[in-house]
C-alpha positions as CSV (number, residue, x, y, z in Angstrom):
1,X,174.0,239.5,56.7
2,X,175.9,240.6,59.8
3,X,178.0,238.0,61.6
4,X,176.8,237.6,65.1
5,X,178.9,236.7,68.2
6,X,178.4,234.9,71.5
7,X,180.2,232.8,74.0
8,X,179.3,229.3,75.3
9,X,179.8,230.2,79.0
10,X,181.6,232.5,81.3
11,X,183.7,232.1,84.5
12,X,181.4,231.9,87.5
13,X,183.6,232.3,90.6
14,X,183.9,236.1,90.5
15,X,186.9,238.3,90.0
16,X,188.4,237.6,93.4
17,X,186.7,234.2,94.1
18,X,183.7,235.8,95.7
19,X,181.6,232.6,95.1
20,X,184.2,230.4,96.8
21,X,184.4,232.5,100.0
22,X,180.6,232.9,100.1
23,X,180.0,229.1,99.8
24,X,182.5,228.3,102.5
25,X,181.1,230.9,104.8
26,X,177.6,229.5,104.2
27,X,178.7,226.0,104.9
28,X,180.4,227.0,108.1
29,X,177.3,229.0,109.1
30,X,179.1,232.4,109.0
31,X,176.6,233.9,106.6
32,X,172.9,233.4,105.8
33,X,171.3,231.9,102.7
34,X,170.2,235.4,101.7
35,X,173.9,236.6,101.9
36,X,174.9,233.7,99.7
37,X,172.2,234.4,97.1
38,X,173.2,238.1,96.9
39,X,176.8,237.0,96.0
40,X,175.6,234.7,93.3
41,X,173.2,237.4,91.8
42,X,176.0,240.0,91.8
43,X,178.4,237.6,90.0
44,X,175.7,236.8,87.4
45,X,174.9,240.5,86.8
46,X,178.5,241.4,86.5
47,X,179.1,238.6,83.9
48,X,176.1,239.6,81.8
49,X,176.9,243.3,81.9
50,X,180.4,242.7,80.7
51,X,179.2,240.6,77.8
52,X,176.9,243.4,76.7
53,X,179.5,246.1,77.3
54,X,182.0,244.1,75.2
55,X,179.7,244.0,72.2
56,X,178.4,240.4,72.3
57,X,175.1,240.0,70.6
58,X,173.8,237.4,73.1
59,X,174.1,237.2,76.8
60,X,174.6,233.6,77.8
61,X,172.4,232.6,80.8
62,X,172.3,229.3,82.7
63,X,176.0,228.8,82.8
64,X,176.1,229.9,86.5
65,X,176.2,227.0,89.1
66,X,176.5,227.0,92.8
67,X,178.6,223.9,92.7
68,X,178.5,222.2,89.2
69,X,176.4,222.6,86.0
70,X,175.8,218.8,85.7
71,X,174.4,218.8,89.2
72,X,172.2,221.7,88.1
73,X,170.5,219.3,85.7
74,X,170.2,216.6,88.3
75,X,168.4,219.2,90.5
76,X,166.3,220.4,87.5
77,X,164.9,216.9,86.9
78,X,164.7,216.0,90.6
79,X,167.4,213.3,90.4
80,X,168.2,213.3,94.1
81,X,169.8,210.1,95.5
82,X,167.4,208.6,98.1
83,X,170.0,208.9,100.9
84,X,170.0,212.7,100.5
85,X,166.2,213.1,100.5
86,X,164.5,214.5,103.6
87,X,160.8,213.9,104.2
88,X,160.0,217.3,105.5
89,X,161.8,219.1,102.7
90,X,158.9,220.3,100.6
91,X,161.0,221.3,97.6
92,X,164.6,221.1,96.4
93,X,166.8,223.9,97.6
94,X,170.5,224.8,97.9
95,X,171.0,222.6,100.9
96,X,169.7,219.6,98.9
97,X,172.3,220.4,96.2
98,X,175.1,220.7,98.7
99,X,174.2,217.4,100.4
100,X,174.5,215.6,97.1
101,X,177.9,217.3,96.3
102,X,179.5,217.2,99.7
103,X,177.8,214.4,101.7
104,X,175.9,214.9,104.9
105,X,174.5,213.4,108.1
106,X,170.8,212.8,107.7
107,X,168.9,211.6,110.7
108,X,172.1,210.4,112.4
109,X,173.1,208.5,109.3
110,X,176.3,209.2,107.4
111,X,175.4,209.9,103.8
112,X,178.3,209.8,101.4
113,X,178.6,212.5,98.6
114,X,177.9,211.5,95.1
115,X,180.8,210.5,93.0
116,X,182.9,213.2,91.4
117,X,185.0,212.8,88.3
118,X,186.7,214.8,85.5
119,X,184.7,216.7,83.0
120,X,185.9,215.2,79.8
121,X,189.7,215.9,79.5
122,X,189.7,219.1,81.6
123,X,190.7,219.8,85.2
124,X,187.1,220.6,86.1
125,X,185.1,218.1,88.1
126,X,181.4,217.3,87.9
127,X,179.1,215.5,90.3
128,X,178.2,212.1,88.6
129,X,174.4,211.7,88.3
130,X,173.2,208.5,89.9
131,X,170.7,206.6,87.7
132,X,168.3,203.8,88.5
133,X,165.6,202.1,86.4
134,X,162.8,202.9,88.8
135,X,163.4,206.7,88.9
136,X,160.7,209.2,88.3
137,X,161.5,212.8,87.3
138,X,159.8,216.1,87.2
139,X,160.7,219.8,86.6
140,X,161.8,220.6,90.2
141,X,164.7,223.1,90.1
142,X,163.7,226.1,88.0
143,X,167.0,228.0,88.0
144,X,167.2,228.1,84.2
145,X,163.9,230.0,84.1
146,X,164.6,232.2,87.1
147,X,168.0,233.3,85.7
148,X,166.5,233.9,82.3
149,X,163.9,236.1,83.8
150,X,166.6,237.9,85.8
151,X,168.5,238.7,82.6
152,X,165.5,239.7,80.6
153,X,164.4,242.1,83.3
154,X,167.7,243.9,82.7
155,X,166.9,244.3,79.1
156,X,169.4,241.8,77.7
157,X,169.1,239.6,74.6
158,X,169.3,236.2,76.2
159,X,170.6,232.9,75.0
160,X,170.0,230.2,77.7
161,X,172.3,227.2,77.9
162,X,171.5,223.8,79.1
163,X,173.4,220.5,79.2
164,X,171.8,218.1,76.7
165,X,169.8,215.0,77.8
166,X,172.1,212.5,76.1
167,X,175.3,213.9,77.5
168,X,173.7,214.0,80.9
169,X,172.7,210.3,80.8
170,X,176.1,209.4,79.3
171,X,177.9,211.0,82.2
172,X,175.6,209.3,84.7
173,X,176.3,206.1,86.5
174,X,173.9,203.2,87.0
175,X,173.2,202.3,90.6
176,X,171.6,199.1,91.6
177,X,170.1,196.8,88.9
178,X,171.9,197.2,85.6
179,X,169.8,198.7,82.8
180,X,170.2,200.7,79.6
181,X,170.6,204.4,80.5
182,X,168.8,205.4,77.3
183,X,165.6,203.9,78.8
184,X,165.4,207.0,81.0
185,X,165.0,209.3,78.0
186,X,161.2,208.9,77.9
187,X,161.1,210.2,81.5
188,X,163.6,213.0,81.0
189,X,162.6,214.4,77.7
190,X,159.2,215.8,78.9
191,X,161.1,218.0,81.3
192,X,163.4,219.4,78.6
193,X,160.3,220.0,76.4
194,X,158.7,221.8,79.2
195,X,161.8,224.0,79.7
196,X,161.8,224.8,76.0
197,X,158.1,225.6,75.9
198,X,158.4,228.0,78.9
199,X,161.5,229.7,77.4
200,X,159.7,230.2,74.1
201,X,156.8,231.9,75.9
202,X,159.5,234.4,77.1
203,X,160.2,235.2,73.4
204,X,163.7,233.5,73.6
205,X,165.0,233.1,70.1
206,X,167.8,230.6,70.7
207,X,168.7,228.1,73.3
208,X,172.2,226.5,73.4
209,X,172.0,222.8,74.2
210,X,175.4,221.3,75.0
211,X,176.1,217.8,73.7
212,X,179.9,217.4,74.0
213,X,179.7,213.6,73.8
214,X,179.4,214.1,70.0
215,X,183.2,214.5,69.9
216,X,183.5,211.0,71.4
217,X,183.4,207.5,69.8
218,X,179.8,206.8,70.9
219,X,178.0,203.5,70.2
220,X,175.6,203.3,67.3
221,X,172.6,203.0,69.7
222,X,173.5,206.4,71.2
223,X,174.0,207.9,67.8
224,X,170.5,206.8,66.8
225,X,169.1,208.2,70.0
226,X,170.1,211.7,69.0
227,X,167.7,211.5,66.0
228,X,164.7,210.8,68.2
229,X,165.6,213.2,71.0
230,X,166.0,216.2,68.8
231,X,163.0,215.4,66.7
232,X,161.0,215.4,69.9
233,X,162.7,218.6,71.3
234,X,162.0,220.5,68.0
235,X,160.1,223.6,69.0
236,X,159.0,226.0,66.2
237,X,159.1,229.0,68.5
238,X,162.6,228.6,69.8
239,X,165.7,227.7,67.8
240,X,168.2,225.0,69.1
241,X,171.9,225.7,68.8
242,X,173.5,222.3,69.4
243,X,176.9,222.8,70.9
244,X,179.9,220.5,70.7
245,X,183.4,221.1,72.0
246,X,186.7,219.6,73.1
247,X,187.3,217.9,69.8
248,X,186.0,217.3,66.2
249,X,182.8,215.6,65.3
250,X,183.9,213.8,62.1
251,X,182.9,210.4,63.4
252,X,179.3,211.6,64.0
253,X,178.7,214.0,61.2
254,X,176.3,211.7,59.4
255,X,173.9,211.6,62.4
256,X,174.4,215.3,63.2
257,X,173.4,216.4,59.7
258,X,170.1,214.6,60.1
259,X,169.2,216.2,63.4
260,X,166.2,218.5,63.9
261,X,168.2,221.5,65.0
262,X,168.7,225.0,63.7
263,X,172.3,225.7,64.5
264,X,175.5,223.8,65.3
265,X,178.5,224.9,67.3
266,X,181.9,223.3,66.4
267,X,185.2,223.7,68.2
268,X,187.8,224.9,65.6
269,X,190.6,225.0,68.1
270,X,190.5,221.4,69.3
271,X,188.8,220.0,66.2
272,X,190.6,219.0,63.0
273,X,188.6,220.9,60.4
274,X,189.4,222.4,57.0
275,X,187.6,225.6,57.4
276,X,187.2,225.9,53.6
277,X,185.2,222.7,53.6
278,X,183.0,223.4,56.5
279,X,180.1,224.4,54.3
280,X,180.3,221.0,52.6
281,X,180.6,219.1,55.8
282,X,177.4,220.2,57.4
283,X,173.7,220.4,56.6
284,X,173.3,223.6,54.6
285,X,170.2,224.5,56.7
286,X,172.3,224.8,59.9
287,X,173.6,228.1,61.2
288,X,177.2,227.4,62.1
289,X,178.7,228.8,65.3
290,X,182.5,228.7,64.9
291,X,184.6,228.3,68.0
292,X,187.8,230.1,67.1
293,X,188.9,231.6,70.4
294,X,190.5,229.0,72.7
295,X,188.4,228.6,75.8
296,X,190.9,226.3,77.5
297,X,194.2,228.3,77.3
298,X,195.2,231.8,78.0
299,X,197.2,232.9,75.0
300,X,196.2,235.8,72.9
301,X,194.3,234.7,69.7
302,X,195.9,235.3,66.3
303,X,193.0,237.3,65.1
304,X,194.7,238.0,61.7
305,X,194.9,234.3,61.0
306,X,191.2,233.8,61.7
307,X,190.2,237.0,59.9
308,X,191.9,235.7,56.8
309,X,190.2,232.3,57.1
310,X,186.8,233.7,57.9
311,X,186.9,236.3,55.2
312,X,187.1,233.4,52.7
313,X,184.5,231.4,54.5
314,X,182.1,234.4,54.5
315,X,181.9,234.2,50.7
316,X,179.9,231.0,51.1
317,X,176.2,231.6,51.5
318,X,176.0,230.3,55.0
319,X,175.0,232.1,58.2
320,X,177.6,231.8,60.8
321,X,178.5,233.2,64.2
322,X,181.8,233.6,66.0
323,X,182.3,232.2,69.4
324,X,184.7,230.6,71.9
325,X,185.8,227.0,71.4
326,X,184.1,226.0,74.6
327,X,182.9,227.7,77.8
328,X,185.3,230.2,79.4
329,X,184.8,228.3,82.7
330,X,188.3,226.9,82.1
331,X,190.2,230.1,82.0
332,X,190.7,233.0,84.6
333,X,188.5,236.0,84.4
334,X,190.6,239.1,83.7
335,X,194.3,239.7,82.9
336,X,194.0,243.4,83.8
337,X,193.8,242.5,87.5
338,X,197.4,241.2,87.4
339,X,199.9,243.6,89.1
340,X,203.1,241.4,89.3
341,X,203.5,240.5,85.6
342,X,205.3,243.0,83.4
343,X,203.2,244.7,80.7
344,X,205.4,242.9,78.2
345,X,204.4,239.4,79.5
346,X,200.8,240.4,80.2
347,X,200.4,241.4,76.6
348,X,200.8,237.8,75.5
349,X,197.6,236.6,77.4
350,X,193.9,236.8,77.1
351,X,191.7,235.7,80.0
352,X,187.9,235.3,79.9
353,X,187.1,239.0,79.6
354,X,189.7,239.6,77.0
355,X,188.5,236.6,75.0
356,X,185.1,238.2,74.8
357,X,186.8,241.3,73.5
358,X,188.7,239.2,70.8
359,X,185.4,237.8,69.5
360,X,183.9,241.3,69.5
361,X,186.9,242.8,67.6
362,X,187.0,240.0,65.0
363,X,183.2,240.1,64.3
364,X,183.2,243.9,64.1
365,X,186.1,243.9,61.6
366,X,184.4,241.3,59.5
367,X,181.2,243.3,59.6
368,X,183.2,246.4,58.5
369,X,182.4,248.3,61.7
370,X,186.0,248.4,62.8
371,X,189.2,249.0,61.0
372,X,191.5,246.0,60.5
373,X,194.3,248.0,62.1
374,X,192.7,247.0,65.4
375,X,193.5,243.4,64.6
376,X,197.1,244.2,63.8
377,X,197.4,246.1,67.1
378,X,195.9,243.2,69.0
379,X,198.3,240.6,67.6
380,X,201.5,242.6,67.8
381,X,202.6,241.0,71.2
382,X,202.3,237.5,69.5
383,X,205.4,238.3,67.3
384,X,207.2,239.8,70.3
385,X,206.7,236.6,72.3
386,X,208.2,234.4,69.6
387,X,211.4,236.4,69.6
388,X,211.7,236.8,73.4
389,X,214.8,235.4,75.2
390,X,212.4,234.1,77.9
391,X,211.3,231.3,75.5
392,X,214.5,229.5,74.5
393,X,217.1,227.7,76.6
394,X,219.8,226.0,74.5
395,X,221.1,223.9,77.5
396,X,217.6,222.4,78.1
397,X,217.1,221.7,74.4
398,X,220.4,219.9,74.1
399,X,219.6,217.8,77.2
400,X,216.3,216.7,75.7
401,X,218.1,215.5,72.5
402,X,220.3,213.3,74.6
403,X,217.5,211.3,76.2
404,X,217.8,207.6,75.6
405,X,215.9,204.4,76.6
406,X,218.4,203.8,79.3
407,X,217.1,206.9,81.1
408,X,213.7,205.3,81.4
409,X,214.4,201.9,82.9
410,X,214.9,200.7,86.5
411,X,217.9,198.5,87.1
412,X,215.8,195.4,88.0
413,X,212.1,194.3,87.8
414,X,209.6,194.8,90.6
415,X,209.9,191.4,92.1
416,X,213.6,191.9,92.9
417,X,213.1,195.6,93.9
418,X,210.1,194.7,96.2
419,X,212.2,192.1,98.1
420,X,215.0,194.6,98.7
421,X,212.5,197.4,99.7
422,X,210.6,195.1,102.2
423,X,213.8,194.1,103.9
424,X,215.0,197.7,104.2
425,X,211.7,199.3,105.2
426,X,210.4,196.5,107.4
427,X,206.7,197.3,107.0
428,X,203.7,195.2,108.2
429,X,201.1,193.7,105.9
430,X,198.6,196.4,104.9
431,X,201.0,199.2,105.5
432,X,199.3,202.5,106.2
433,X,200.2,205.9,104.8
434,X,198.6,209.1,103.6
435,X,198.7,210.8,100.2
436,X,200.9,213.7,101.3
437,X,199.3,216.9,102.5
438,X,198.0,217.6,106.0
439,X,195.5,220.4,107.0
440,X,196.4,223.8,105.6
441,X,195.4,225.8,108.7
442,X,194.7,229.5,108.8
443,X,197.9,229.9,110.6
444,X,199.9,228.1,107.9
445,X,198.2,230.2,105.1
446,X,198.9,233.4,107.0
447,X,202.5,232.4,107.5
448,X,203.0,231.9,103.8
449,X,201.2,235.2,103.1
450,X,203.4,237.1,105.5
451,X,206.5,235.6,104.0
452,X,205.2,236.4,100.5
453,X,204.5,240.0,101.5
454,X,208.0,240.2,103.2
455,X,206.6,240.7,106.7
456,X,208.8,238.0,108.1
457,X,212.3,236.9,107.2
458,X,213.2,233.7,105.4
459,X,214.8,232.3,108.5
460,X,211.7,233.0,110.6
461,X,209.5,231.5,107.9
462,X,211.5,228.3,107.6
463,X,211.7,227.9,111.4
464,X,208.0,228.2,111.7
465,X,207.4,225.7,108.9
466,X,209.7,223.3,110.7
467,X,207.5,223.6,113.8
468,X,204.5,222.5,111.7
469,X,206.4,219.7,110.1
470,X,207.5,218.5,113.5
471,X,203.9,218.5,114.7
472,X,202.8,216.5,111.6
473,X,205.4,213.9,112.4
474,X,204.4,213.7,116.0
475,X,200.7,213.3,115.1
476,X,201.5,210.6,112.6
477,X,203.6,208.6,115.1
478,X,200.8,208.9,117.7
479,X,198.3,207.6,115.2
480,X,200.6,204.7,114.3
481,X,201.0,205.3,110.6
482,X,203.7,203.2,109.0
483,X,205.0,205.5,106.2
484,X,205.0,209.1,107.2
485,X,204.9,212.4,105.3
486,X,206.1,215.9,106.2
487,X,202.6,217.3,105.5
488,X,203.5,220.0,102.9
489,X,202.9,223.1,105.0
490,X,205.2,225.0,102.6
491,X,203.0,224.4,99.6
492,X,200.1,226.4,98.3
493,X,199.3,224.2,95.4
494,X,200.9,221.0,94.2
495,X,201.6,222.4,90.8
496,X,202.3,226.0,91.5
497,X,204.7,225.2,94.3
498,X,207.0,223.2,92.0
499,X,206.7,225.6,89.1
500,X,208.0,228.4,91.2
501,X,211.4,226.6,91.3
502,X,211.4,225.9,87.6
503,X,212.5,228.3,84.9
504,X,210.1,228.7,82.1
505,X,207.0,229.5,84.2
506,X,205.2,232.7,85.1
507,X,202.5,233.1,87.8
508,X,199.4,235.1,88.3
509,X,197.8,236.7,91.4
510,X,194.2,236.3,90.3
511,X,194.3,233.6,87.6
512,X,191.9,231.4,89.5
513,X,189.9,228.7,87.8
514,X,187.1,226.6,89.3
515,X,188.1,222.9,89.9
516,X,184.9,221.9,91.7
517,X,182.4,223.6,94.0
518,X,184.4,226.1,96.1
519,X,187.7,224.6,95.1
520,X,189.7,226.9,92.8
521,X,193.2,226.4,91.3
522,X,195.6,229.0,89.9
523,X,197.4,227.2,87.1
524,X,200.9,228.5,86.3
525,X,201.7,229.4,82.8
526,X,204.4,227.7,80.8
527,X,206.1,230.3,78.6
528,X,209.5,228.9,77.8
529,X,212.0,226.0,78.1
530,X,211.9,224.4,81.6
531,X,214.8,223.7,84.0
532,X,215.3,223.3,87.7
533,X,216.8,226.3,89.4
534,X,217.6,224.7,92.8
535,X,216.5,221.7,94.9
536,X,212.8,222.0,95.7
537,X,211.8,219.6,98.4
538,X,215.0,218.2,99.7
539,X,215.4,220.4,102.8
540,X,211.9,219.7,104.0
541,X,212.0,216.0,103.5
542,X,215.4,215.6,105.0
543,X,214.4,217.6,108.1
544,X,211.2,215.5,108.5
545,X,213.2,212.2,108.2
546,X,215.6,213.4,110.9
547,X,212.7,213.5,113.4
548,X,211.7,209.8,113.2
549,X,212.9,206.3,112.7
550,X,210.0,205.5,110.4
551,X,210.4,206.1,106.7
552,X,209.2,209.6,105.5
553,X,207.8,209.7,102.0
554,X,209.0,212.6,99.9
555,X,206.2,214.2,97.7
556,X,206.7,215.4,94.1
557,X,204.2,216.3,91.4
558,X,204.8,214.4,88.2
559,X,205.6,215.8,84.8
560,X,202.3,215.0,83.1
561,X,200.3,216.6,86.0
562,X,202.4,219.7,86.0
563,X,201.8,220.0,82.3
564,X,198.1,219.2,82.4
565,X,197.4,221.5,85.3
566,X,199.3,224.4,83.8
567,X,198.5,226.6,80.9
568,X,201.0,225.2,78.3
569,X,202.8,227.1,75.7
570,X,201.5,226.3,72.2
571,X,204.6,226.7,70.0
572,X,206.1,223.2,70.8
573,X,204.4,219.8,71.3
574,X,203.2,218.8,74.7
575,X,205.5,215.8,74.6
576,X,208.6,218.1,74.5
577,X,207.3,220.1,77.4
578,X,206.8,216.9,79.4
579,X,210.3,215.8,78.7
580,X,211.7,219.1,80.0
581,X,209.7,218.8,83.2
582,X,210.7,215.2,83.7
583,X,214.4,216.0,83.4
584,X,214.0,218.7,86.1
585,X,212.2,216.3,88.4
586,X,214.8,213.6,87.7
587,X,217.4,215.8,89.3
588,X,215.1,216.4,92.3
589,X,214.6,212.6,92.7
590,X,218.3,212.0,92.6
591,X,219.0,214.7,95.3
592,X,216.3,213.2,97.5
593,X,217.7,209.7,97.3
594,X,221.2,211.0,98.0
595,X,219.8,212.8,101.1
596,X,218.6,209.5,102.7
597,X,215.0,209.5,101.5
598,X,214.0,205.9,100.8
599,X,210.4,206.5,99.7
600,X,209.5,209.0,97.0
601,X,206.0,209.6,95.7
602,X,205.5,211.2,92.2
603,X,201.9,212.2,91.9
604,X,200.3,211.8,88.5
605,X,196.6,212.4,89.2
606,X,196.2,214.0,85.7
607,X,197.6,211.1,83.7
608,X,194.2,209.9,82.5
609,X,192.6,213.3,82.1
610,X,195.3,214.1,79.5
611,X,194.0,211.3,77.3
612,X,192.6,212.4,74.0
613,X,188.9,212.0,73.9
614,X,189.0,209.6,70.9
615,X,190.8,206.3,71.4
616,X,192.5,206.6,68.0
617,X,194.9,209.1,69.6
618,X,195.4,207.3,72.9
619,X,198.5,205.2,72.1
620,X,200.6,208.2,71.1
621,X,199.7,210.2,74.2
622,X,200.2,207.2,76.6
623,X,203.5,206.5,75.0
624,X,205.1,209.9,75.8
625,X,203.2,210.3,79.1
626,X,204.6,207.0,80.5
627,X,208.1,207.8,79.2
628,X,208.0,211.1,80.9
629,X,207.1,209.5,84.3
630,X,209.8,206.8,83.8
631,X,212.3,209.5,82.8
632,X,211.9,211.3,86.1
633,X,211.6,208.1,88.3
634,X,214.0,205.5,86.9
635,X,217.4,206.9,88.0
636,X,217.1,205.5,91.5
637,X,218.5,202.4,93.3
638,X,216.4,199.2,93.7
639,X,216.1,200.0,97.4
640,X,214.3,203.3,96.8
641,X,210.6,202.8,96.7
642,X,208.7,204.9,94.1
643,X,205.1,205.6,94.7
644,X,202.6,207.4,92.4
645,X,199.0,208.6,93.1
646,X,196.1,209.1,90.8
647,X,192.6,210.4,91.5
648,X,189.1,210.8,90.0
649,X,190.0,208.2,87.5
650,X,188.5,205.3,85.6
651,X,191.7,203.2,85.2
652,X,190.6,200.0,83.5
653,X,191.0,201.2,80.0
654,X,194.6,202.5,80.6
655,X,195.8,199.7,82.9
656,X,198.5,198.5,80.6
657,X,200.0,202.1,80.6
658,X,199.7,202.2,84.4
659,X,201.6,198.9,84.6
660,X,204.2,200.4,82.3
661,X,204.8,203.2,84.7
662,X,206.5,200.5,86.9
663,X,205.9,202.4,90.1
664,X,206.5,200.2,93.1
665,X,203.3,201.4,94.7
666,X,200.3,203.1,93.2
667,X,197.5,204.8,95.3
668,X,194.2,205.4,93.7
669,X,190.8,207.0,94.6
670,X,188.2,204.4,95.0
671,X,186.0,205.1,98.1
672,X,183.4,207.3,96.4
673,X,182.8,204.4,93.9
674,X,182.6,201.9,96.8
675,X,185.6,200.1,95.5
676,X,183.9,199.4,92.2
677,X,187.1,200.4,90.4
678,X,188.7,197.3,91.8
679,X,186.3,195.0,89.9
680,X,188.8,195.1,87.1
681,X,191.3,193.2,89.2
682,X,189.2,190.1,89.3
683,X,190.5,189.3,85.8
684,X,193.7,191.5,85.7
685,X,196.6,190.7,87.9
686,X,198.3,193.9,88.8
687,X,202.0,193.1,89.2
688,X,203.0,195.8,91.7
689,X,201.7,197.2,95.1
690,X,198.4,199.2,95.2
691,X,196.7,201.3,97.8
692,X,193.0,201.8,97.0
693,X,191.7,204.9,98.9
694,X,189.4,203.8,101.8
695,X,187.7,207.1,102.6
696,X,186.7,210.2,100.7
697,X,188.7,213.3,101.8
698,X,186.4,215.7,99.8
699,X,183.6,215.1,102.3
700,X,183.7,216.4,105.9
701,X,182.0,213.2,107.0
702,X,184.1,211.0,109.3
703,X,184.3,207.4,108.0
704,X,183.4,204.7,110.6
705,X,185.7,201.8,111.4
706,X,183.1,199.4,110.1
707,X,182.8,201.3,106.8
708,X,186.6,201.1,106.3
709,X,186.7,197.5,107.3
710,X,184.0,196.7,104.7
711,X,186.0,198.4,102.0
712,X,189.2,196.7,103.0
713,X,187.5,193.3,103.0
714,X,186.2,194.1,99.5
715,X,189.7,195.2,98.4
716,X,191.3,191.9,99.7
717,X,188.9,190.0,97.4
718,X,190.5,191.6,94.4
719,X,194.1,192.2,95.4
720,X,196.5,189.9,97.2
721,X,197.0,191.2,100.7
722,X,200.8,191.2,100.2
723,X,200.4,193.9,97.6
724,X,197.8,196.0,99.4
725,X,198.4,199.4,101.1
726,X,195.9,201.4,103.2
727,X,195.4,205.1,102.6
728,X,192.9,207.9,102.2
729,X,191.7,208.8,98.7
730,X,193.7,212.0,98.4
731,X,195.7,214.6,100.3
732,X,194.2,216.1,103.5
733,X,195.0,219.8,103.0
734,X,191.3,220.8,102.7
735,X,190.2,219.1,105.9
736,X,190.6,220.4,109.4
737,X,192.7,218.7,112.1
738,X,189.8,217.2,114.0
739,X,188.3,215.6,110.9
740,X,191.8,214.4,109.8
741,X,192.7,212.8,113.2
742,X,189.4,211.1,113.7
743,X,189.3,209.7,110.1
744,X,192.9,208.5,110.3
745,X,192.3,206.9,113.8
746,X,189.4,205.0,112.3
747,X,191.5,204.0,109.2
748,X,194.3,202.7,111.4
749,X,192.0,200.8,113.8
750,X,190.2,199.2,110.9
751,X,193.5,198.2,109.4
752,X,194.6,196.6,112.7
753,X,191.3,194.7,112.9
754,X,191.7,193.3,109.4
755,X,195.3,192.4,110.0
756,X,194.2,190.3,113.0
757,X,191.6,188.6,111.0
758,X,194.2,187.8,108.2
759,X,196.8,186.5,110.7
760,X,194.2,184.2,112.3
761,X,193.6,182.6,109.0
């Protein structure tokens, strides 16, 4: 029987971020809803056509989302938070979806956006479903059917994809009275059954239902729930392909093998499987979809290796398909768009479209419809990469070998350092600061573009940036902030900017990946050993400090975040890459300190997202991640205050590691969770200073003074006021100046009000 092929999902932002720009134009009322819908339809049609042209047997439908695919399910089942409901809104629409994701003002009431957090261990963010025990659901948002009809009308063989009910509930957050989330299954399952029934009437053969929580260590109660759910979803007219990814499912195999499903997708890239034993692992009745093309990295697949393995596996009497390890949402669209990379370097990479081609090539060779010479031609650049002089730097490799424990230890503990720093910085209680970036205006973006395109000289560029930095300092002094920042006008992206000054990286023009909604990132690619070419931030921080008597905080991106938010090389362990980056940053920290900078922030927002999904592997990861941070931060004097920032995180389960970082101040994102993250500090005494974010910068809503006061009062309940800082949740680059100034004014006024109350006591 022929080996079929498919993918789990496709990039949805368009070749040149068409969806991003359409969304932002719609939100700013520059285009109509019709215009926006046309852009979405065009992207979907292009995606489907490419899959067919490439030779894939099924077109994956339902992977498109206007903001987030988890939010799609919330809309599908009518899970709309009450604060975002409007009485005269007869049915759900895109504006409903955007209110949930971005926040809004409804009848003069400021309605906060739903919480946003990381999608498993990726850099994608999903909108957290809000769950309550008294909810009622119905099939409200029919995009899955509409898009299926759209693809069928074009003559395609369609495989719809839908996030599974158990993963959806697992990702949700209980609001109000505590209850067992599984209790909602009896209300949600009828909607899933209705969807399957209506798809079967369209003669759909397969539906892909994603249940990635099966790679986690889930409780027994949740494991048992899978049996009942998939027994109820069993539909004799449509086959269920249960899709798992981001890891192996060994701990849940016993339950999976008992499920009433027809096929199972497994991730052979992230999962630890012996492919020769796959037939023995899984129920012999299951069709197996084998995820052998990495959906999370951009390197060319070694098709010869997989051909050899699959050739052996094909001798077993088991029907199997070839696929990507996970959705291609996590990689850029098309390497052929790149103009600035040499053909030699480009030949190492496969983006989304090329990964589809890899699947097609491999399946056609296995089906004897293509000569194996095509595989040899495809993998030729892999050998060329291994022998390239771009990869190895002997000086860097020697320096890594010389790392000792002394390089990862501050001179004295926090108690001694804190006293020295407070005397030197002379800050009030509840010191105020921001996380680093200020609005990236059209003028700033155009300035960087003009410099990049060589329309202006380096001197003119730097002088113009200094004008923006000076304005940032003036605005902060007017506001009354205590620790200032230069505002980062020179930076396009917190990872790409630093990577451009480090050897061992290459960069793309169109390698955009969706982070959330309209927010896209362009991860750099780590291709070789890493070292610092020249000082990176020193000139800007030194200039900003010369403009004020207040301390200016220098801003660096930490080694773990640079690693996690880049596409890493795959020929050495991640720990080794992190060490190389940390050594480069250690040199930068030293230069900043020697230039008179007393406060240095090393952002590690990705620390938690890098955690392996199974706790068994956590200790090893946290050990080298913490060491990398300390390697870059511990070479300073006691009087130099080291900050770090983390966002979108649940911190409680890694708090010992956060303490081990030994940062003098940590700022964290807490406002979307209404300070719920601080509950942990009722029983855990955090030893250093902490700044819980008091307002959500991802929403255009302006926080009121009363709102911030309420959060600060709540924070003081958990953390001694002597250890407490006041700051926004994250950087302000995506906000405009009016939003920024109004929000910061309210933050500072609220802080002053709370200070007075504390002093009166």
